[in-house]
Structures are given as C-alpha cells and as structure tokens.
C-alpha positions in Angstrom: 184.4 78.1 -91.5 182.6 79.5 -88.6 183.9 78.7 -84.9 180.6 77.5 -83.8 177.1 77.1 -85.1 174.1 77.4 -82.8 171.6 75.4 -84.9 167.6 75.3 -84.7 166.9 77.8 -82.1 164.1 80.1 -81.6 166.1 83.4 -82.0 165.0 86.4 -79.8 166.8 89.2 -81.2 166.7 91.4 -78.0 164.9 94.2 -79.7 161.5 92.9 -78.6 160.6 91.5 -82.0 158.9 88.0 -82.1 161.4 85.0 -82.3 162.4 83.5 -85.4 163.5 79.8 -86.2 167.2 80.3 -87.2 170.8 79.3 -86.9 173.5 81.7 -85.5 177.0 81.4 -86.5 179.9 82.8 -84.3 183.6 83.5 -85.5 186.3 85.6 -83.7 184.1 86.4 -80.5 181.6 88.1 -83.0 178.1 87.1 -84.3 179.1 86.1 -88.2 175.7 85.3 -89.3 172.0 84.5 -88.4 170.0 82.6 -90.8 169.5 79.5 -92.3 172.0 77.1 -94.4 174.9 79.1 -93.0 177.7 76.7 -93.9 179.9 74.6 -91.7 181.5 75.2 -88.5 184.3 73.4 -86.4 181.9 73.1 -83.3 177.9 72.9 -83.3 175.2 73.0 -80.9 171.7 71.8 -81.6 169.4 73.7 -79.7 166.4 71.5 -80.1 164.1 74.6 -80.7 165.1 76.0 -77.5 165.2 80.0 -77.0 168.3 81.6 -78.2 169.0 85.3 -76.8 171.9 87.9 -76.3 173.5 87.5 -73.0 171.8 89.4 -70.1 173.0 92.6 -69.0 173.0 93.8 -65.4 173.8 97.5 -65.6 173.5 98.0 -61.6 175.6 96.0 -59.6 177.9 96.5 -56.4 180.7 93.8 -57.3 183.4 96.0 -57.4 185.3 94.0 -54.8 183.8 90.7 -55.8 185.0 91.0 -59.4 188.4 90.0 -57.7 187.2 86.9 -55.9 188.2 83.3 -57.2 184.3 82.4 -57.4 183.4 85.7 -59.4 180.9 84.8 -62.3 179.4 81.7 -61.4 176.3 83.1 -59.8 176.1 85.8 -62.5 176.3 82.9 -65.4 174.1 80.8 -63.8 171.1 83.2 -64.5 172.6 84.3 -67.9 174.5 87.4 -67.0 177.3 87.8 -69.4 177.8 91.5 -68.8 177.7 93.6 -65.5 178.4 97.0 -64.5 179.5 98.0 -61.0 180.2 101.4 -59.3 176.6 102.2 -59.0 174.6 104.8 -56.8 177.7 107.1 -56.2 179.5 104.2 -54.3 182.4 103.0 -56.6 185.6 101.5 -55.1 187.5 103.7 -57.3 188.9 106.2 -57.8 189.9 106.7 -54.4 192.9 108.3 -52.8 193.7 111.1 -50.3 193.4 111.3 -46.4 190.2 110.0 -46.7 190.9 106.5 -48.2 190.0 104.3 -45.2 187.0 106.3 -44.1 185.5 105.9 -47.5 186.1 102.2 -47.4 184.7 101.5 -44.1 181.6 103.3 -45.7 181.7 101.1 -48.5 182.2 98.0 -47.0 178.6 96.8 -46.3 177.9 97.2 -49.7 180.9 96.0 -51.7 182.5 93.9 -48.9 186.2 94.1 -48.0 188.6 94.9 -50.6 192.4 93.5 -50.6 194.5 96.1 -49.8 197.0 95.3 -52.7 194.2 96.1 -55.2 194.9 99.6 -56.7 192.0 101.8 -56.4 194.0 105.2 -56.5 192.6 105.9 -60.2 189.9 104.1 -62.2 192.5 103.4 -64.9 194.6 101.7 -62.4 191.5 99.5 -61.1 190.5 98.5 -64.7 193.9 97.5 -65.4 194.2 95.3 -62.2 190.9 93.5 -63.2 192.1 93.4 -67.0 195.0 91.1 -65.4 192.3 88.7 -63.9 191.0 86.0 -65.7 187.4 86.9 -65.6 184.4 84.8 -66.8 182.0 87.7 -68.1 182.4 91.1 -69.2 182.7 94.1 -66.4 182.3 97.6 -66.8 182.7 100.7 -64.2 180.9 103.6 -63.3 182.7 106.7 -61.5 180.8 106.9 -58.2 180.5 110.7 -57.6 179.7 110.0 -54.1 183.2 108.0 -53.6 184.9 111.1 -55.3 183.2 113.8 -53.5 184.0 111.7 -50.0 187.6 111.1 -51.2 188.1 115.0 -51.8 186.2 116.3 -48.6 185.3 113.6 -46.4 181.8 113.4 -44.8 181.6 116.3 -42.5 181.3 119.3 -44.7 178.0 120.0 -46.1 179.2 122.9 -48.1 182.2 122.8 -50.4 185.0 125.3 -51.5 185.7 126.2 -54.9 189.1 124.4 -54.7 186.9 121.3 -53.9 184.8 121.7 -56.9 187.8 121.9 -59.1 189.4 118.9 -57.8 185.9 116.7 -57.8 185.5 117.9 -61.6 189.1 116.9 -62.3 188.7 113.4 -60.9 185.4 113.0 -62.8 187.1 114.0 -66.1 190.0 111.7 -65.6 187.8 109.0 -64.6 186.1 109.2 -67.9 189.2 109.6 -69.9 190.2 106.2 -68.3 187.2 104.2 -69.2 184.4 105.1 -66.8 181.0 104.1 -68.8 179.3 107.0 -67.2 178.8 108.8 -63.7 176.8 107.3 -60.9 175.2 109.6 -58.1 173.8 108.6 -54.9 171.8 111.5 -53.6 170.3 109.3 -50.9 173.7 108.8 -49.4 176.3 110.6 -47.7 178.0 112.9 -49.0 175.9 113.6 -52.1 172.8 113.9 -49.9 174.6 117.5 -48.8 174.3 118.9 -52.4 171.7 121.2 -53.4 170.7 120.8 -56.9 172.9 123.9 -58.1 175.7 122.6 -56.4 175.1 119.1 -58.1 175.1 121.0 -61.3 178.4 122.7 -60.4 180.1 119.3 -59.8 178.8 117.6 -62.8 179.8 120.3 -65.1 182.5 118.5 -67.1 179.6 116.3 -68.5 177.8 119.4 -70.0 176.5 118.7 -73.5 178.2 115.1 -73.7 176.6 111.9 -74.5 177.9 110.3 -71.3 175.0 108.8 -69.1 174.3 110.0 -65.4 172.8 107.0 -63.4 171.2 108.2 -60.2 169.8 106.7 -56.8 167.6 109.7 -56.2 167.3 111.8 -53.0 164.1 110.5 -52.1 162.3 107.1 -53.1 159.3 107.4 -50.8 156.9 110.3 -50.1 159.2 112.9 -52.0 160.0 110.8 -54.9 158.3 113.0 -57.6 160.2 115.8 -56.4 163.3 114.2 -56.5 162.6 113.0 -60.2 161.8 116.2 -61.0 165.3 117.6 -59.5 167.0 115.1 -61.6 164.9 116.0 -65.0 166.0 119.5 -64.1 169.5 118.5 -63.8 169.5 116.8 -67.1 168.1 119.7 -68.7 170.4 122.0 -67.4 173.6 120.0 -68.6 171.9 118.4 -71.7 173.1 115.0 -70.6 171.3 111.6 -70.3 169.9 110.7 -67.0 169.1 107.4 -66.3 166.9 106.7 -63.0 168.3 103.7 -60.9 165.7 101.3 -59.1 162.6 103.4 -59.8 160.1 102.8 -56.9 157.8 104.4 -54.4 158.6 103.3 -50.8 155.6 102.9 -48.4 152.4 101.6 -48.6 150.6 104.9 -48.5 152.5 105.5 -52.0 151.6 102.0 -53.6 149.7 102.6 -56.7 149.6 106.2 -56.6 153.2 107.9 -57.0 154.5 105.4 -59.8 151.9 106.3 -62.4 152.4 109.8 -62.0 156.4 109.2 -62.1 156.1 107.3 -65.3 154.0 109.7 -66.8 156.4 112.6 -66.1 159.3 110.3 -67.5 157.5 109.7 -70.7 156.6 113.3 -70.9 160.1 114.5 -70.8 161.1 111.6 -73.3 158.5 112.8 -75.5 160.0 116.4 -75.3 163.4 115.1 -76.6 165.2 114.5 -73.3 167.3 111.4 -73.1 166.0 109.9 -70.2 165.5 106.4 -69.1 164.9 104.0 -65.9 165.1 100.5 -64.5 163.5 98.4 -61.6 164.5 95.3 -59.6 161.8 92.7 -59.7 161.5 92.3 -55.8 159.3 94.0 -53.2 162.4 94.2 -50.7 165.5 96.6 -51.2 168.7 95.9 -49.5 171.4 98.6 -48.4 172.9 100.0 -45.0 170.6 100.3 -41.9 172.1 103.7 -41.5 170.0 104.8 -44.5 166.9 104.8 -41.9 168.5 107.9 -40.7 168.0 111.4 -41.7 170.5 113.1 -43.9 171.8 115.4 -41.3 172.4 112.5 -39.1 174.9 110.8 -41.8 177.1 113.7 -41.7 180.8 112.9 -40.6 180.9 109.3 -41.7 180.2 106.1 -39.8 182.2 107.0 -36.4 180.6 110.4 -36.1 177.1 108.7 -36.5 178.0 106.1 -33.9 178.9 109.1 -31.5 175.5 110.8 -32.2 173.2 107.6 -31.8 175.3 107.2 -28.2 174.0 110.7 -27.2 170.7 110.6 -25.3 169.6 114.0 -26.5 170.2 113.6 -29.9 169.0 110.1 -29.9 165.6 111.5 -28.4 165.5 114.2 -31.1 165.9 111.5 -33.8 163.2 109.3 -32.2 160.7 111.9 -32.7 161.8 112.6 -36.2 161.2 108.9 -37.2 158.1 108.8 -35.5 156.7 111.8 -37.4 159.1 112.9 -40.2 158.4 113.4 -43.8 161.6 115.7 -44.6 163.7 112.4 -45.5 163.2 108.9 -46.9 161.7 107.7 -43.5 161.9 104.1 -44.3 160.9 103.0 -40.7 158.0 105.5 -40.7 156.9 104.4 -43.8 157.1 100.6 -43.8 157.5 99.6 -39.8 160.2 98.1 -37.9 158.6 94.6 -38.7 159.6 95.0 -42.4 163.2 96.0 -42.0 165.4 92.9 -41.4 169.1 92.6 -40.5 170.8 90.8 -43.3 174.6 91.4 -41.9 175.8 91.5 -38.2 179.5 91.1 -37.4 179.7 91.0 -33.8 179.3 87.5 -32.6 176.8 88.1 -30.0 174.4 89.8 -32.5 175.0 86.9 -35.4 172.0 84.8 -34.1 169.7 87.9 -35.1 170.6 87.9 -38.9 167.7 87.6 -41.0 165.4 88.7 -38.3 163.3 92.0 -38.5 164.2 94.7 -35.9 160.6 94.3 -34.5 161.7 90.8 -33.5 165.2 91.5 -32.5 163.7 94.2 -30.2 161.4 91.6 -28.8 164.3 89.1 -28.0 166.2 91.8 -26.6 163.4 93.2 -24.4 163.8 96.7 -26.3 161.5 98.8 -28.2 162.6 98.6 -31.8 163.7 102.1 -32.2 166.3 101.7 -29.1 167.1 98.3 -30.6 167.9 99.7 -34.3 170.2 102.4 -32.7 171.8 100.2 -30.1 172.5 97.7 -33.0 174.1 100.4 -35.1 176.2 101.6 -32.2 177.5 98.1 -31.3 178.3 97.1 -35.3 179.8 100.6 -35.8 177.1 100.9 -38.6 178.3 98.2 -40.6 174.9 96.7 -40.8 173.0 95.8 -44.2 169.4 95.3 -44.1 166.5 94.1 -46.4 163.5 96.1 -46.2 160.3 95.3 -47.7 159.1 98.7 -49.0 157.3 98.4 -52.5 154.2 96.8 -54.1 154.3 94.3 -56.9 151.5 96.4 -58.8 154.1 99.2 -59.2 156.9 96.7 -60.2 154.8 95.5 -62.7 153.7 98.8 -63.8 157.4 99.7 -64.5 158.4 96.6 -66.1 155.9 97.3 -68.9 157.0 100.9 -69.2 158.6 101.6 -72.6 162.3 102.6 -71.4 162.5 100.5 -68.5 165.6 97.8 -68.0 165.7 95.2 -65.5 168.6 95.4 -62.7 169.6 93.6 -59.7 171.1 96.2 -57.4 173.1 93.4 -56.1 175.4 94.1 -53.0 178.3 91.7 -52.1 179.1 91.5 -48.3 181.0 88.6 -47.5 179.2 87.8 -44.5 175.5 87.4 -43.4 172.7 86.8 -45.8 172.5 88.4 -49.0 169.1 89.4 -50.9 168.3 86.6 -53.2 168.2 89.0 -56.1 172.0 88.4 -56.2 171.5 84.7 -57.3 168.2 85.1 -59.1 167.0 88.3 -60.4 167.0 87.5 -64.6 165.7 84.1 -63.8 163.0 85.4 -61.5 161.8 87.7 -64.5 161.3 84.9 -66.8 159.9 82.5 -64.3 157.6 84.9 -62.3 156.9 88.0 -64.6 156.8 86.1 -68.0 155.7 82.5 -67.2 153.4 82.8 -64.2 152.1 86.5 -64.3 152.1 87.3 -67.7 153.4 90.8 -67.0 155.8 90.7 -70.2 155.9 88.4 -73.2 159.2 86.6 -73.5 160.4 88.9 -76.0 159.5 92.1 -74.2 161.7 90.6 -71.0 164.6 89.7 -73.4 164.5 93.2 -74.8 164.5 94.6 -71.3 167.4 92.4 -70.0 169.5 93.2 -73.1 169.2 95.9 -75.4 167.5 98.4 -73.3 170.5 98.4 -70.8 173.1 98.2 -73.4 171.5 101.3 -74.9 171.2 103.1 -71.9 174.7 102.8 -70.9 176.1 102.9 -74.7 177.3 99.5 -74.3 178.3 99.0 -78.2 178.1 95.4 -79.5 176.0 94.2 -76.6 172.2 93.2 -76.2 171.6 92.1 -79.8 171.6 89.1 -82.0 172.7 90.6 -85.3 176.0 90.1 -87.2 179.1 92.0 -86.0 177.5 92.2 -82.4 179.5 90.5 -79.9 178.9 86.6 -79.3 177.5 86.7 -75.8 174.6 84.4 -76.2 172.3 82.0 -74.1 170.4 78.8 -75.1 167.7 77.6 -72.5 164.2 76.4 -72.4 162.1 79.2 -70.6 159.8 76.3 -69.0 162.7 75.3 -67.0 164.1 78.6 -65.8 164.0 78.6 -62.0 165.0 81.1 -59.5 166.0 78.9 -56.4 167.1 81.5 -53.7 164.7 82.9 -51.1 164.8 85.4 -48.3 165.7 82.9 -45.9 167.9 80.8 -48.1 169.3 83.2 -50.6 172.7 81.5 -51.7 171.3 79.4 -54.2 171.9 79.8 -58.0 169.4 79.9 -60.6 168.7 76.9 -62.7 167.9 76.5 -66.5 170.9 77.8 -68.5 171.7 75.1 -70.9 174.6 76.9 -72.8 175.9 80.4 -72.0 178.8 81.7 -74.7 180.9 84.6 -73.8 183.1 86.1 -76.6 182.2 83.3 -78.8 183.3 80.5 -76.4 180.8 78.2 -74.1 180.9 79.2 -70.4 178.1 76.9 -69.5 178.1 73.8 -71.6 175.0 71.5 -71.1 174.2 73.1 -67.7 178.0 72.8 -66.5 180.7 75.6 -66.3 183.1 75.3 -68.9 185.7 78.1 -70.0 185.7 80.5 -67.4 188.3 83.1 -68.7 186.5 84.7 -71.8 185.3 87.8 -69.8 186.8 91.3 -70.4 186.8 95.2 -69.1 184.4 97.5 -70.9 185.8 101.0 -71.2 183.9 103.9 -72.6 185.2 104.5 -76.0 
C-alpha cells in the first residue's frame, strides 16, 4: 500500500514534455509509481485535473542566515519552492574563520542579514551540521563562496596574494567540498574576488581541475563589459575542464539592451555545441538588488567597508570618483548606465535616513538639497556602507530571450536583510514566471516553464533525485491551478507571499494542504555525494 496517491492530475514531468493525465503514488519519501490504477494508498488527494509538477528549485538565494530563522520556508513554500541553494555570488556565510571573521560578516550583512553569533560558521561541515539539527520545512544546499574563503584568508586589502595564501584558499575549498558543498560560487564583481586576474583565478580554483563540480559565477561585469566577462569565464572553464554556470545573466544599461544578450547567448550556445559543460540562469525582473557600494569601481572597494567609508570622506578621492562615475567605462558603472533615478535605497539603518527607504537616490538628493552623487556618497558614509539597493537595470525583451534559451534556469537571487524593503522576487519569483511569462505574455509554455524551474536547475547543480516526476525520484511535488497562481508583492509593498499553491509535498508529506501550512519539518540538508 502506498503512503499517498495524488489522483487525476495533469502531470508535468519536469523535462519539458507535454503533460499527461495520470496518478502519482508516493511511498517512503519517494515517487513510487506514475500511471493509472496504481492501487490503494493510506491517504489520497484528488486534484480535479489540476497541474502536478515537481517541486520548484531555486539554486540562487542568499538565505544563509535566514535558514535558521523561525519563519524560514513559509514564503518559499507559498511560491512552490521545495529546494533552495544558498552561498551564491562568492558570498557564502561558511566556511569563515580567522582574524578577518568580523570584517567578512560586516560585508555580508546587507545581503544575508545578521547571523546569530552562536551558529558555527568556521567550516561548511559545522554550518551544515547545525542546520541539520533544525526542523526545516524545505531542502537546503550550500555552495562554498570563493569570495568568503579568500577574504577569510587574506582580508579585503591585498590585491596580490602570496603562494601560502593560495595554498590555504585551495585547502579550504577542498575541505568545503569534502564536507558537502554542492559546488563553488564566484563573485568576480565583488571584493575581494574582483582583484583576481584570470590567471590568478585559475590558480585559486586548481583543486577543481577535471572534476564534475559546478562553478557558478557572478561575472566580473554585467553591463558594457559583459561579453568580455563571459569570455573570461569560458576560458576558465576550458582551462580547468569544469562545468561553468553563469549566474543571473543580464546586460545592464539601456545602451546595451537588445544588443549584448543575443551575442552572449550565441557565444554560450557555441561553447555548449563544442562540448563545454555550460549553463546559465536569469531572474524575471528588470530590477536587481545588492549592496549600494557596487556602484563604485573595484579599486574603491579595497580594504573592506571601513576603508571604503574613509575613502568616501576624502575630498580628493571623492572628486576622482565623481569623474569616474560621470565618464567611466572600465567597471560596471551602474549609476552611469542607468541613472540615479533608477537606483533605490531599500535598506537604511540610521534612524534619520529610514524615511528614505524605497526612494531613489535622485529623489533622496532632492529631499536633502544635494546633488545625487554627493547624496549617495554621504549616505554610504553615514550608514558605514551597509545599504542595499534595488536598481532598475535590464530590459524585459532580454529577459524573455534568456528564458527561451536552451540551458536557462529560473532563479530569484533573493537577499534576506532583516530591515528595509526586500525585493519582491524574494516572495514571488516562481509565481511570476507562471502568471506573467506563461499566462500573460506567452513567453514560455507551462511545460517549458516547469522544466526551467525543476530539471534544469537540478541538472546544473547535480541535485540527484530532484526536478522530475518519475519512479525513484524524491517526492517533492506541487498541485495547483495555473490560472490561480498570483504574485502579490510589488516594489512598493514587497512583503506579500504568492498565492495559488493548493498542495505542496516535501519528502512525501504535505507541507501545504488545501492552501494552508501543514507539516513544516520534512526538509533536509543537501550535500554533494
């Protein structure tokens, strides 16, 4: 007898095939059978012809701290997420030990939020063990952030490393992989990894040579220089013979819209055609979200947040910075590419500044009687750089191109600050794909969208058992009517969970039952086998 029988569903297998009318039987946390007349079960759900899909996977979140919070998993389940992967963009919370520990935690805080000091982060194994002791409602895996590893070894001040630094970086990478990291993430747009040359990056990643371990990368540039940055990562992948996954592919700035993404996709498809193991992902919003300090050139990021703050207080350095933002093309000049009116401050902690949360730099400057450049610099100084931004940077047409491309996965790139206004993608990315890009715009069919939210990300990070409806696969399943899926959050009011998931099964048990939360302890920690 089966544990559960999900009857009369329109089953989407996760591989992009057209749906079939079938029942799905679950036993022991696995899918036991798919078909008709499967036999009796202890419990049943009659779907009434609704869609039955694999649970959605988000392989790009920054919930390293959030996974320990009491409400973790609720906003994720509401949009159909049963598996997430943290530690992206080189910014993992673990492994983190040594004299630079607090400096790294301060740098990560705008992205991950604060971490309970009692939580172990010294090694990835200790972090995962601690998470395993929690009752978590969804499955969680971690990437080893190469930026955190480098910063923990050498801080944020030194552009060039010594051989002993490389040895320690390689040791920590190898240890994190042995302890269960699903892969290695890079943040070449962030300090301190932005200081690597291509050759130095290859040197640091040498423990991966020839191994089937994915490297995900926030590339060095995502605007004017996105094609050059892409060629760099393809060169790294070829040199080390490793799988490369391009995170949140985009072309920032109106002058680059509809021009660079077609070329980037052509180069990626060509590399795949030559036999390279390469894939990519995209979030379905024209706005991104990260720390405000990333409007600055890489050399202004040297030394960490305190050094950046002192640099911004120096009149001569500030004037140099003004000229570079007005004219510079040698870095991802976000302010120059999109304008101050398209950069909103989403998290401000100084009480006098909190009324400005959600406002653009241009509007804050007007309210304060400043020009936008000085306003941005002064805010960074006042907040000791701990500001997050939502920046409107990309084109809907480019998002559609990437979504339609062959090896694309859907991701959210969700950050989890505990104050201010989060990006609505935290709450609604996967609902948005169905509501906006399937139902309203017709960019994807539902079976194509499901594939890009299930088997494609599972394949990219080698998540065995995830992303498909077939006997022997993990029993993480969704039941919903696509017509009722709805993203409720907005940029102005982001903290609203998505609607429309009728049933969500995690490890063969209902986590959402008839739209309400049920068992909230069936998730687990994913470790690379």
